[in-house]
C-alpha positions, 0 to 999 in steps of 0.5 A: 800273148801273141795278140798282145805282141802284135798290138805293141808291134803295130803301135811301134810301127805307127810311131815310127811312121809318124816320126819319119813323117814329122822329120819330112815335114820338118825338113820341108818347113826348113827348106821353105824358110830358106826361100824369099817371096818375090825370088826366082830360083834355079834348081841348082840354087835350091840344092843349097837348101836341101838334100832332097831338093826334087821332092821338096820342090815338087811338094811346094809346087804341089801345094802352090808355094812355087811356080814352075816357070820353065824346066828347072826354074822356079818362082816363089810369088809375092802376094799383094792385096790384088793377088800374086805378083808375077816375077819382074823380067829382070830377075826372070832373065837373070836366073834363066841365063845365070848371068847379069850381062844382058839387056832387055828391049822391045820394038815398042821402045822405038815409039819413043824416038818420035820418028813415025813408029806407032805399032805395038808388039807383044815381043821382048828381046833379050841381048845377051852373050849365051843364049839364042832363040825363043824361050817361054819364061813364066808364060811370056815369050822371050827372043834371046839374041846372042851378041858380042856388044850391047850397052848396059842400059838403053839410050837414045843413040842405041835405040836409033842404031838398033831400029836401023839394024832391025828396020826390015822387021818393023810393020811400017814402011822402011823408007819413010822411017829411014827418012825420018831417022835422017831428020832425027840425027840433025838434032842429036849429038853426033859424037854420042851417036857415032860411038853408038853406030861403031859399037852396036851397028851392023855393016849396013847401019854403019854405012847409012849413019855415016853417010847421014852424019857426013851430010850433017857435017857438010851442011854445018860447015856451009 
């Protein structure tokens, strides 16, 4: 009789464990169902989908469904015929900052201005209102610069102003580049350029451009 009771108890324990594991797997499946491939998530966002978010996130990381990009930042990869597609930079930075107010640039963008820059940089700069410093996100280094003002999108005028702001950081000879910028100014809309200078230029940059714009005006009048 005692042996029979032990067997019955063992069965109940087995079924109880099986039921608990089934519930756990069901909850994990429900959590996973809320996630969208190709999306980047902060831990705080994932709490809306689970009351055991840390356990569920860790399980999905362990099985490879989620990729940990940085502390508290996760990516659910979209898979193409060529393999996993990395997160796009906009989504990555937006989730990291928890903000839409930012602009991603690179010194490589200066090469499109046609003023003699040709160096290639493995560097991304993020102008924003919240963060300042270097952060590694998804295996990439981003240099966050907190600024009061920056445009919503990159323009030729902004790029030229930004280049002069950062002239000392470039590999090329600064005097040669500034000379080429002075020539470039002649072919640009002076009103648009002056607006960009006043909004985004440093004191030194404003002085440089206003001197060249004044020369342009004098030459035009002559």
